[in-house]
Each structure stands twice: as structure tokens, then as C-alpha cells.
ZAKE-391902 format. One record per residue (C-alpha): x, y, z. Coordinates in pm, 1 decimal, padded with zeros to 6 digits, always signed. Layout:
residues N
PT        xx        yy        zz
PT         X         Y         Z
...
This chain:
residues 322
PT        xx        yy        zz
PT  +13719.8  +09112.6  +09342.9
PT  +13318.4  +09015.1  +09292.5
PT  +13233.5  +09071.2  +08935.9
PT  +12855.8  +09158.5  +08895.0
PT  +12660.9  +09191.0  +08529.1
PT  +12402.4  +09439.1  +08607.9
PT  +12122.3  +09423.9  +08317.7
PT  +11865.3  +09678.9  +08203.5
PT  +12048.5  +09959.5  +08391.2
PT  +11899.9  +10293.7  +08388.4
PT  +12078.6  +10624.9  +08475.8
PT  +11896.2  +10681.7  +08780.3
PT  +11991.7  +10318.4  +08911.6
PT  +12345.9  +10366.4  +08814.3
PT  +12365.5  +10683.2  +09031.8
PT  +12252.6  +10508.9  +09336.0
PT  +12437.0  +10208.5  +09300.3
PT  +12773.3  +10391.6  +09255.1
PT  +12710.1  +10584.1  +09573.2
PT  +12692.3  +10246.1  +09778.4
PT  +12951.0  +10054.5  +09577.5
PT  +13288.5  +09951.3  +09701.6
PT  +13597.8  +09830.2  +09593.9
PT  +13540.0  +09450.2  +09666.5
PT  +13241.8  +09456.6  +09382.5
PT  +13313.9  +09557.5  +09017.8
PT  +12991.6  +09617.4  +08819.3
PT  +12930.0  +09568.0  +08445.2
PT  +12635.0  +09817.6  +08354.3
PT  +12448.4  +09684.7  +08063.1
PT  +12149.1  +09894.9  +07902.2
PT  +11980.8  +09567.2  +07753.9
PT  +11785.5  +09328.8  +07937.1
PT  +11846.6  +08985.1  +08047.7
PT  +11704.3  +08705.7  +07813.6
PT  +11822.5  +08426.1  +07627.8
PT  +11992.3  +08649.2  +07346.6
PT  +12193.4  +08864.2  +07589.0
PT  +12267.6  +08607.2  +07869.1
PT  +12631.3  +08569.5  +07723.5
PT  +12694.7  +08926.0  +07866.6
PT  +12725.4  +08771.5  +08201.3
PT  +13054.6  +08573.0  +08082.1
PT  +13315.7  +08612.6  +08351.7
PT  +13062.7  +08756.9  +08616.5
PT  +12999.6  +08591.4  +08961.4
PT  +12660.5  +08777.6  +09025.0
PT  +12397.6  +08868.9  +08806.8
PT  +12156.6  +09167.1  +08888.1
PT  +11842.4  +09165.8  +08732.0
PT  +11498.7  +09357.8  +08738.9
PT  +11123.8  +09318.5  +08685.1
PT  +11128.8  +09282.3  +08319.6
PT  +11415.8  +09073.6  +08275.2
PT  +11360.1  +08694.7  +08144.1
PT  +11496.1  +08466.7  +08394.1
PT  +11370.4  +08132.2  +08260.2
PT  +11517.8  +07781.5  +08241.0
PT  +11691.8  +07844.0  +07925.2
PT  +11854.9  +08170.6  +08083.2
PT  +11934.6  +08016.9  +08416.5
PT  +12087.2  +07688.7  +08248.9
PT  +12320.7  +07917.1  +08044.9
PT  +12413.8  +08131.7  +08354.0
PT  +12542.9  +07827.7  +08533.9
PT  +12740.0  +07717.3  +08244.4
PT  +12893.2  +08087.4  +08253.9
PT  +12985.8  +08011.2  +08608.8
PT  +12744.2  +08262.9  +08768.5
PT  +12677.8  +08192.8  +09121.9
PT  +12401.9  +08417.1  +09242.3
PT  +12073.7  +08585.5  +09084.1
PT  +12038.5  +08918.8  +09267.9
PT  +11692.5  +09055.3  +09213.0
PT  +11706.8  +09455.9  +09267.2
PT  +11315.0  +09451.0  +09334.4
PT  +11077.1  +09292.2  +09590.9
PT  +10868.4  +09061.4  +09319.9
PT  +11045.3  +08768.4  +09143.0
PT  +10745.6  +08630.1  +08929.0
PT  +11013.4  +08660.6  +08627.1
PT  +11226.0  +08431.2  +08793.1
PT  +11171.9  +08046.9  +08748.0
PT  +11256.2  +07908.7  +09090.3
PT  +11215.2  +07552.4  +08979.8
PT  +11484.6  +07593.4  +08731.7
PT  +11764.4  +07752.9  +08958.3
PT  +11957.7  +07425.7  +08991.4
PT  +12267.6  +07533.7  +09206.8
PT  +12223.3  +07898.0  +09167.5
PT  +12099.9  +08098.6  +09458.3
PT  +11898.9  +08374.1  +09439.1
PT  +11796.4  +08697.6  +09653.2
PT  +11597.4  +09001.8  +09640.3
PT  +11508.8  +09335.1  +09807.6
PT  +11197.9  +09245.4  +10012.5
PT  +11117.1  +09623.5  +10124.6
PT  +11285.3  +09934.8  +09987.8
PT  +11008.8  +10171.9  +10034.5
PT  +10643.7  +10087.3  +10109.6
PT  +10592.5  +10460.1  +10135.1
PT  +10692.6  +10534.7  +09805.8
PT  +10468.2  +10266.6  +09638.2
PT  +10162.5  +10355.2  +09867.8
PT  +10190.3  +10717.0  +09817.1
PT  +10194.8  +10674.8  +09433.9
PT  +09866.1  +10446.8  +09448.2
PT  +09711.8  +10765.9  +09633.1
PT  +09841.5  +11004.5  +09376.4
PT  +09673.7  +10810.0  +09102.3
PT  +09356.6  +10793.3  +09292.8
PT  +09361.9  +11175.5  +09354.6
PT  +09432.7  +11257.6  +09032.7
PT  +09190.6  +11031.8  +08860.3
PT  +08898.3  +11155.0  +09100.1
PT  +08985.6  +11525.8  +09095.0
PT  +09106.2  +11527.0  +08696.0
PT  +09426.9  +11746.6  +08792.0
PT  +09602.1  +11605.9  +08492.8
PT  +09314.9  +11706.7  +08271.7
PT  +09299.3  +12066.4  +08452.3
PT  +09688.8  +12110.5  +08422.9
PT  +09651.1  +12070.7  +08043.1
PT  +09375.3  +12288.6  +08001.7
PT  +09510.0  +12582.0  +08173.2
PT  +09836.0  +12553.8  +08001.5
PT  +09617.6  +12651.7  +07726.0
PT  +09431.6  +12912.1  +07908.6
PT  +09099.9  +12693.2  +07928.6
PT  +08996.8  +12766.9  +08249.0
PT  +08640.9  +12597.4  +08232.6
PT  +08552.0  +12355.0  +08511.3
PT  +08324.4  +12155.3  +08288.2
PT  +08402.4  +11760.0  +08347.8
PT  +08621.1  +11800.1  +08631.6
PT  +08387.9  +11702.2  +08905.5
PT  +08512.0  +11475.5  +09125.1
PT  +08372.9  +11302.7  +09472.1
PT  +08473.2  +11376.3  +09806.6
PT  +08706.4  +11054.6  +09955.4
PT  +08588.4  +11135.4  +10327.8
PT  +08341.1  +10860.2  +10394.4
PT  +08399.4  +10679.0  +10101.4
PT  +08492.1  +10273.8  +10085.0
PT  +08827.3  +10162.9  +09967.4
PT  +08903.3  +09788.4  +09913.5
PT  +09263.9  +09707.3  +09970.7
PT  +09380.8  +09368.7  +09807.1
PT  +09679.0  +09266.2  +10010.4
PT  +09788.1  +09396.1  +10327.8
PT  +10152.2  +09349.7  +10340.1
PT  +10389.2  +09647.9  +10391.9
PT  +10280.0  +09835.6  +10104.4
PT  +09909.7  +09735.5  +10166.6
PT  +09908.6  +09863.9  +10520.8
PT  +10085.8  +10188.2  +10431.7
PT  +09797.0  +10250.5  +10184.5
PT  +09544.5  +10174.1  +10442.3
PT  +09695.0  +10435.4  +10687.4
PT  +09686.6  +10693.5  +10385.6
PT  +09349.5  +10604.1  +10351.5
PT  +09240.7  +10642.1  +10697.1
PT  +09384.5  +10997.1  +10697.1
PT  +09132.7  +11085.4  +10456.7
PT  +08856.3  +10949.4  +10676.9
PT  +08787.1  +10663.6  +10433.6
PT  +08631.2  +10322.0  +10543.8
PT  +08883.2  +10050.2  +10484.1
PT  +08791.2  +09688.8  +10388.0
PT  +09057.4  +09429.3  +10293.4
PT  +09122.8  +09108.2  +10139.4
PT  +09432.3  +08887.5  +10238.6
PT  +09505.4  +08535.1  +10288.9
PT  +09717.3  +08615.2  +10580.0
PT  +09528.5  +08860.2  +10791.2
PT  +09690.3  +09152.9  +10999.5
PT  +09542.3  +09293.7  +11315.8
PT  +09330.1  +09599.8  +11336.0
PT  +09185.9  +09562.8  +10947.3
PT  +08820.8  +09456.3  +10882.0
PT  +08849.9  +09182.0  +10625.4
PT  +08594.0  +09049.9  +10406.3
PT  +08605.2  +08801.5  +10075.4
PT  +08705.3  +08920.7  +09742.5
PT  +08361.4  +08937.2  +09596.9
PT  +08225.0  +09159.2  +09884.2
PT  +08542.0  +09370.4  +09849.7
PT  +08472.6  +09419.1  +09483.1
PT  +08095.0  +09467.9  +09538.3
PT  +08108.9  +09718.5  +09823.7
PT  +08407.4  +09933.1  +09751.9
PT  +08394.1  +10274.5  +09589.9
PT  +08794.7  +10237.9  +09526.3
PT  +08994.2  +09929.7  +09486.1
PT  +09362.2  +09897.0  +09523.5
PT  +09578.9  +09625.5  +09447.9
PT  +09898.4  +09551.8  +09665.3
PT  +09905.3  +09163.7  +09618.8
PT  +10217.4  +08971.6  +09455.1
PT  +10156.4  +08788.2  +09132.8
PT  +10115.5  +08415.7  +09165.4
PT  +09912.1  +08132.6  +09004.5
PT  +09640.7  +08228.7  +09225.8
PT  +09645.0  +08601.2  +09173.2
PT  +09693.8  +08576.9  +08796.3
PT  +09388.9  +08804.6  +08642.2
PT  +09235.4  +08819.5  +08975.7
PT  +09046.5  +09122.4  +08832.1
PT  +08875.5  +08939.8  +08536.2
PT  +08543.8  +08989.1  +08349.5
PT  +08341.1  +08832.8  +08652.8
PT  +08481.4  +09082.5  +08893.3
PT  +08448.6  +09393.7  +08680.8
PT  +08064.1  +09267.0  +08651.8
PT  +08024.0  +09300.5  +09032.9
PT  +08173.8  +09632.8  +09097.6
PT  +08011.2  +09968.5  +09116.0
PT  +07979.9  +10162.3  +08814.6
PT  +08117.2  +10472.8  +08995.4
PT  +08433.8  +10265.6  +09110.9
PT  +08801.8  +10360.0  +09043.1
PT  +09057.0  +10071.1  +09032.1
PT  +09433.8  +10088.8  +09092.4
PT  +09701.7  +09871.1  +09017.7
PT  +10066.9  +09947.3  +09164.9
PT  +10122.1  +09575.2  +09193.3
PT  +10187.6  +09344.3  +08900.7
PT  +10023.7  +09405.4  +08557.5
PT  +09887.5  +09048.7  +08520.0
PT  +09671.5  +09070.5  +08825.1
PT  +09408.8  +09258.7  +08597.3
PT  +09307.7  +09093.5  +08274.0
PT  +09390.6  +09362.1  +08031.6
PT  +09117.6  +09280.6  +07763.2
PT  +08850.9  +09242.2  +08020.1
PT  +08951.6  +09589.9  +08172.5
PT  +08894.0  +09723.2  +07810.8
PT  +08558.6  +09568.6  +07768.9
PT  +08465.0  +09688.9  +08132.2
PT  +08568.4  +10036.7  +08028.5
PT  +08384.2  +10038.1  +07692.0
PT  +08068.9  +09922.5  +07881.8
PT  +08099.2  +10176.1  +08168.2
PT  +08116.3  +09914.3  +08434.1
PT  +08388.5  +10125.0  +08630.5
PT  +08448.2  +10502.7  +08664.0
PT  +08832.1  +10503.6  +08587.6
PT  +09142.8  +10312.6  +08643.3
PT  +09495.3  +10387.6  +08743.9
PT  +09782.9  +10175.2  +08643.4
PT  +10129.3  +10183.2  +08711.1
PT  +10186.0  +09832.0  +08543.5
PT  +10053.0  +09630.3  +08271.9
PT  +10076.9  +09260.4  +08176.8
PT  +10263.2  +09305.3  +07872.9
PT  +10477.6  +09586.9  +07972.4
PT  +10808.7  +09423.8  +07912.6
PT  +10867.3  +09536.8  +07582.7
PT  +10783.3  +09904.5  +07677.2
PT  +10793.2  +10020.6  +08021.5
PT  +11114.7  +10201.8  +08121.5
PT  +11201.4  +10252.2  +07750.7
PT  +11115.4  +10575.4  +07505.4
PT  +10894.1  +10449.7  +07244.8
PT  +10770.8  +10791.0  +07124.6
PT  +10915.5  +10748.9  +06798.9
PT  +10773.2  +10381.9  +06735.2
PT  +10439.9  +10233.7  +06642.9
PT  +10309.5  +10045.0  +06971.0
PT  +10208.0  +09680.5  +06804.1
PT  +10013.0  +09613.3  +07133.7
PT  +09635.2  +09705.1  +07038.1
PT  +09528.5  +09677.1  +07405.6
PT  +09781.9  +09922.4  +07553.8
PT  +09695.7  +10142.5  +07254.9
PT  +09334.8  +10144.8  +07358.3
PT  +09387.7  +10191.8  +07738.0
PT  +09619.6  +10493.5  +07688.6
PT  +09368.8  +10687.9  +07433.2
PT  +09071.6  +10633.7  +07692.0
PT  +09015.5  +10944.9  +07871.3
PT  +08969.9  +10788.6  +08218.1
PT  +09267.4  +10578.8  +08218.9
PT  +09567.0  +10726.3  +08378.0
PT  +09884.2  +10523.4  +08303.8
PT  +10218.7  +10546.1  +08448.6
PT  +10537.9  +10352.2  +08345.5
PT  +10614.9  +10121.7  +08657.4
PT  +10745.1  +10412.9  +08851.2
PT  +10560.6  +10384.3  +09187.9
PT  +10901.6  +10274.7  +09338.6
PT  +11083.5  +10565.6  +09199.8
PT  +11171.9  +10807.4  +09506.3
PT  +11539.2  +10879.2  +09602.9
PT  +11514.4  +10695.5  +09930.6
PT  +11375.3  +10373.7  +09750.5
PT  +11660.0  +10377.5  +09499.7
PT  +11909.1  +10422.0  +09784.9
PT  +11756.7  +10135.2  +09964.8
PT  +11749.9  +09914.8  +09691.3
PT  +12108.2  +09967.3  +09592.2
PT  +12235.0  +09913.4  +09963.7
PT  +12032.3  +09598.1  +10011.8
PT  +12125.1  +09451.4  +09681.0
PT  +12491.5  +09498.1  +09741.6
PT  +12498.2  +09391.2  +10070.0
PT  +12288.9  +09082.3  +09972.5
PT  +12562.4  +08997.9  +09701.8
PT  +12863.6  +09056.0  +09955.6
PT  +12712.7  +08848.4  +10222.5
PT  +12683.1  +08576.1  +09980.6
PT  +13004.9  +08585.2  +09798.2
PT  +13223.9  +08661.9  +10124.1
PT  +13056.2  +08512.6  +10379.1
PT  +12839.3  +08244.0  +10243.5
PT  +12506.6  +08407.4  +10388.0
PT  +12188.6  +08420.0  +10167.2
PT  +12039.8  +08719.6  +10320.2
PT  +11692.7  +08796.7  +10178.6
PT  +11698.4  +08462.7  +09983.1
PT  +11431.8  +08365.4  +09725.2
PT  +11338.1  +07990.1  +09783.5
């Protein structure tokens, strides 16, 4: 019997995993996140299943090894919260692709909502306010969209944009065929809309900073559905104050770990930057939900459990993180 400690479990995840679970894996679902204070919850387990806001640093990994854990199974594509250099004898796997359609479609949903202000129109009509003042958008057709990162999700987003008749320019260190690539400064300077679809690395940390905001069109809309720290949040607030861009859609935030996925409606948020962003009329913030479709949840559960069984039963490291 394989025993797995499942941290930061949410009801929609538990439902998906139960559909794919089999008798050879016993899952211990826990609501708390994995960190130095909670790592002992993995005692007696062979596998730890973690998500994007768990803390998997050297201290946690050292303790996991002492507890006899053999595998860290990330149920997501990104793993910037996992200290690879501190893995030691532990192995790590991930879900490299669960539904690129889900994230790409959410990015477009953010762009469409910000442009045509449908969220504001919804609130108005609920109060029988049918005025159109302040709701003017622009045609997407013929506009230039800059896509940073042309992996699976980035290419799906490009396909959607082309369906709207938009001109696409892109940046990626590993170009794909059939896409018009430019350097980053050109992309930020020429794009009417910019969407981020790249992983968080040392090179991409604060990719969008004060200098990049300064060269953007003041009519531009920025979308980020990848990782929060791609955008310097303090610089973003300054840019919005200075009207250096028209709007921003965020599904991620660089200090999101203490808030996203949780109900904080009864608390005072002690993050001044987050409070400012939420209060701004041209900021649309969602809580890291771009992945949240039935298809994606099913794929995540199936792939994660297959990764675990392949390693524990056959010694195979499918989707290994190296």
C-alpha cells in the first residue's frame, strides 16, 4: 500500500482525485499547506503531494527525508517553490500539461472583460443602472498582442488571438515555427495587449519592471496568468498611478501564498500592495483560477496518481523534475 500525504487539499481537488484513486494508494488529505511547521504531517507516508503555494525548501526537504518520504509529487506544472538543489535522495515529479486550453482561455477572458468592462456592466445592471458611460472598449481585431512565452499555453493563447484577427508578436528563448518573434523591449513597446505565459526563473523574475512599464503604450492592457513574481508589484502600482497602462488582469500575485485559495473576507489584509491593486478600478484580479476546469482537474489527478504509481511500483520517474 502506497501512502501519500496530500497538502493544501481543496474540495474540488479531493473530488477529482477520488475519481481516479485506486486501492493501491491511500491518500491522507490535509487542508493545511506544507511548510516547516506542518511537515510532520507526512510521517508514515511514502509520497508528499504538493501544490504551488506550499513551501518546499531545504529545511522541509531535509525533514521529509528523515520521515522516510521518497517522492515529492507536484500536482501542477510549475515548481519554483521547490528547492531542487536540496532534494538529496528525494525524487520529484510534476504534471507538465493538464489543460493548456484552460489557462489560455482564462487569459482571454481577463482581456475581454477588462476591454469591454463586462464586470462593471454586470454590477450596474444588478442595480438597474443601464447607463453606458465609462464602458467603452476597443476592437480586438487588428490590434497587436505580445505573447511572452510560447510553450503549450502560449501557443494556445496565440491561436485564440488569431481567431479574433489580431496581429501576434512573441518572445521566447526557444522559438517555435510560424510565430513572429521580436526582442522583449520591442514587444513591450509595440503591443496593445501583453500576455505572460513563461515560467518563473531567476532570469524571468520581475521581467515586467519599472523600465518595461515605462516603454509600454499607455493604452496597453497587461495579462498575467503564469507566476506572480514575473511582475514587480510595486512597480505595477506606480505604473497604474502614473497612467502608464490602461488596465491589468492578474490571476497570480507575487505574495499570493498567504491569501490565494483561501477565504480572507473576514480578515484585514496586511499586504498594502495587494489592497491597492484590488481597490483600483482598472485592475481585475482572480485567485489563481486559470487552471480550474473539470478537464484540467481530472488530468491533474490522473497524471499525478500515475506518476506516483510508476515510481513506487515500477521505479519509473515519469515527468521527473531534475
